[in-house]
C-alpha positions as CSV (number, residue, x, y, z in Angstrom):
1,M,16.9,-20.5,16.7
2,F,14.4,-17.6,16.2
3,D,14.8,-16.6,19.7
4,K,18.2,-15.5,19.2
5,L,16.8,-13.2,16.4
6,A,14.7,-11.2,18.8
7,G,17.3,-10.0,21.2
8,S,17.2,-11.2,24.5
9,G,16.7,-14.8,25.5
10,S,13.5,-14.2,27.1
11,S,11.7,-12.8,24.2
12,K,10.3,-14.8,21.5
13,L,9.9,-14.4,17.7
14,A,6.4,-15.3,16.9
15,P,5.9,-17.9,13.7
16,K,4.4,-15.3,11.8
17,S,7.5,-12.7,12.5
18,A,9.7,-15.4,11.6
19,L,8.1,-16.1,8.3
20,A,7.8,-12.1,7.5
21,L,11.5,-11.9,8.5
22,A,12.2,-14.8,6.1
23,A,10.2,-13.4,3.3
24,L,11.8,-9.7,3.9
25,T,15.0,-11.3,4.1
26,M,14.7,-13.2,0.6
27,I,13.2,-10.1,-1.2
28,G,15.7,-7.6,0.1
29,A,18.8,-9.7,-0.9
30,D,19.1,-7.9,-4.1
31,G,19.4,-4.6,-2.3
32,A,16.0,-3.2,-3.6
33,V,12.3,-3.9,-2.3
34,E,9.7,-3.2,-4.9
35,D,6.3,-2.3,-4.4
36,E,5.2,-5.5,-5.6
37,E,7.3,-7.6,-3.1
38,M,6.2,-5.5,-0.1
39,D,2.5,-6.2,-1.3
40,G,3.4,-10.0,-1.3
41,L,4.8,-9.6,2.3
42,R,2.0,-8.0,3.2
43,R,-0.2,-10.8,2.0
44,I,2.1,-13.4,4.2
45,V,1.5,-11.5,7.4
46,R,-2.4,-11.2,6.4
47,G,-2.6,-7.7,7.8
48,D,-0.6,-8.1,11.2
49,D,0.9,-5.1,11.3
50,E,2.9,-6.3,14.9
51,A,4.4,-9.1,12.8
52,F,5.7,-7.1,10.2
53,R,6.9,-4.3,12.5
54,V,9.0,-6.9,14.7
55,A,10.4,-8.6,11.4
56,F,11.4,-5.1,9.9
57,R,12.8,-4.3,13.0
58,I,15.0,-7.3,13.4
59,Y,15.9,-7.0,9.5
60,K,17.1,-3.5,10.0
61,D,19.2,-4.3,13.0
62,K,20.9,-7.3,12.5
63,N,23.1,-8.3,9.5
64,I,22.0,-10.9,6.8
65,N,23.8,-13.9,8.4
66,E,21.8,-13.4,11.5
67,C,18.7,-13.0,9.6
68,V,19.1,-16.2,7.5
């Protein structure tokens, strides 16, 4: 399921990126992302900037149904 979100069939979405994407999708569902919500997301990825970047790229590139 998560492989489909990452684009080509050869790439994999790491578990931490998948968790970040799930959290980002939930906190962005209301159309606004508050600073405290972003702080919570940073705690989820525990400083893994790459996991956050991958999740954010997918979140921006895909529609909500594909992220869910």
